[in-house]
Every structure is written in structure tokens, then in C-alpha cells.
C-alpha positions in Angstrom: 30.1 -3.9 -58.4 27.9 -3.3 -55.3 27.5 0.3 -54.0 29.8 1.2 -51.1 26.8 2.8 -49.2 25.0 -0.6 -49.3 28.1 -2.4 -48.1 28.6 0.1 -45.3 25.0 0.0 -44.3 25.1 -3.8 -44.1 28.0 -3.6 -41.7 26.2 -1.0 -39.5 23.3 -3.4 -39.3 25.5 -6.4 -38.6 27.3 -4.7 -35.7 24.1 -3.2 -34.4 22.4 -6.7 -34.2 25.5 -8.2 -32.6 25.0 -5.9 -29.6 21.2 -6.5 -29.7 20.4 -2.8 -30.3 17.4 -1.4 -32.2 17.8 1.4 -34.7 16.2 3.8 -32.3 18.7 2.8 -29.5 21.7 3.2 -31.8 20.4 6.5 -33.1 20.0 7.8 -29.5 23.5 6.6 -28.5 25.0 8.2 -31.7 23.1 11.5 -31.4 21.4 10.9 -34.7 17.8 10.4 -35.9 16.3 6.9 -36.2 15.3 7.5 -39.8 18.9 8.5 -40.6 20.2 5.2 -39.2 17.5 3.4 -41.2 18.6 5.2 -44.4 22.3 4.4 -43.8 21.5 0.7 -43.2 19.5 0.5 -46.4 22.4 2.2 -48.3 20.2 5.0 -49.6 22.0 7.7 -47.6 25.6 8.9 -48.1 27.2 9.5 -44.7 29.8 12.1 -43.5 33.0 11.1 -41.7 31.7 12.7 -38.5 28.6 10.6 -38.5 30.7 7.5 -39.3 32.7 8.2 -36.2 29.5 8.7 -34.1 28.1 5.4 -35.3 31.3 3.5 -34.6 31.5 5.1 -31.1 27.9 4.1 -30.4 28.6 0.6 -31.6 31.8 0.6 -29.5 33.9 -0.6 -32.5 36.8 0.9 -34.4 35.8 2.8 -37.6 37.7 0.6 -39.9 35.5 -2.4 -39.1 32.6 -0.7 -40.8 34.7 -0.7 -44.0 35.7 -4.3 -44.0 33.7 -5.8 -46.8 
């Protein structure tokens, strides 16, 4: 069974690329650090609910979409 952090990170990357946004641009929009976004996308960082909301808002999507595996 694949780790939920990896699945979540893969979705963050997918939606980020759909809007043609770099990790740095997404981080700025979300008020987070670029290395944090990188770690989330690689699935090596566990993420808080507050930061999930920030990322979803920056991607302009509903939170649940990041959990559709």
C-alpha cells in the first residue's frame, strides 16, 4: 500500500502543473516556503490541515481534490 503522503504530494504536483505554476510560485501564493512545497510533493513531509487548506486555496481547488487517489 502506497503512503498517503506520496499520493497527496503527487496530487499537489498534478494540480500545480495544470495551472503552469512553479513550486516557488505556489509557495508564494500559499505563504509557505519553496522547500516545504518540494518536500510535500515528494511525500517526505507530513502536512497540517491548515497548510492543506493554504495549498488548495493557492491552487484554486477544493481541498477534497487533493485526496482523490
